C-alpha angles and dihedrals in degrees: 000000000000126000110256094029116149112205118183121197121203131184144102124289108288094020092123106258096139091041089055090052090051089054092046092052091045089053089053090054102262109151100177132089118292112211128195107251092213094124102026092043092218140038123190122215121186113201111179103310094335118106111203118188115198110201130188116190096176092116095053107117094185132027088234088073087075090062091048094047098075092224096121095093091053089058090050092055134081090263123117110245118202112186130194114198097011090168089070088070091058114216093326097098120092114255116280124242093207132017124194122194115199119195132182113247131190086264118022123324139304122225128204117190126200123190115209117198126341096307094053093045091051089052091053092047091051090051091051090055093056 
């Protein structure tokens, strides 16, 4: 997990986006509670020197809410930004490095991963090596 990474999570309600974030944070060493940011819009987790912001834009009714949110400078920082429902911000979000699409399957979920740019492609390569 590299500082500045932008990870966008897509999928229907109940597809497991927040559960995936819980697992990601657990893998980084976070031992506290991981809440869905559906109502607060964002939750911050500090793991060692890494600042991970978990966003959920499901409740955005208009892409203009992104501009009003004041979150832009977080995305311009060295923080990791994990976003559920990025499409609700319209085209206003910066490009992602990595996009994960979660889909319900007859048993469990399927995951499709897309690396965008060099950073995203390096992330996918590192996952393949595990």
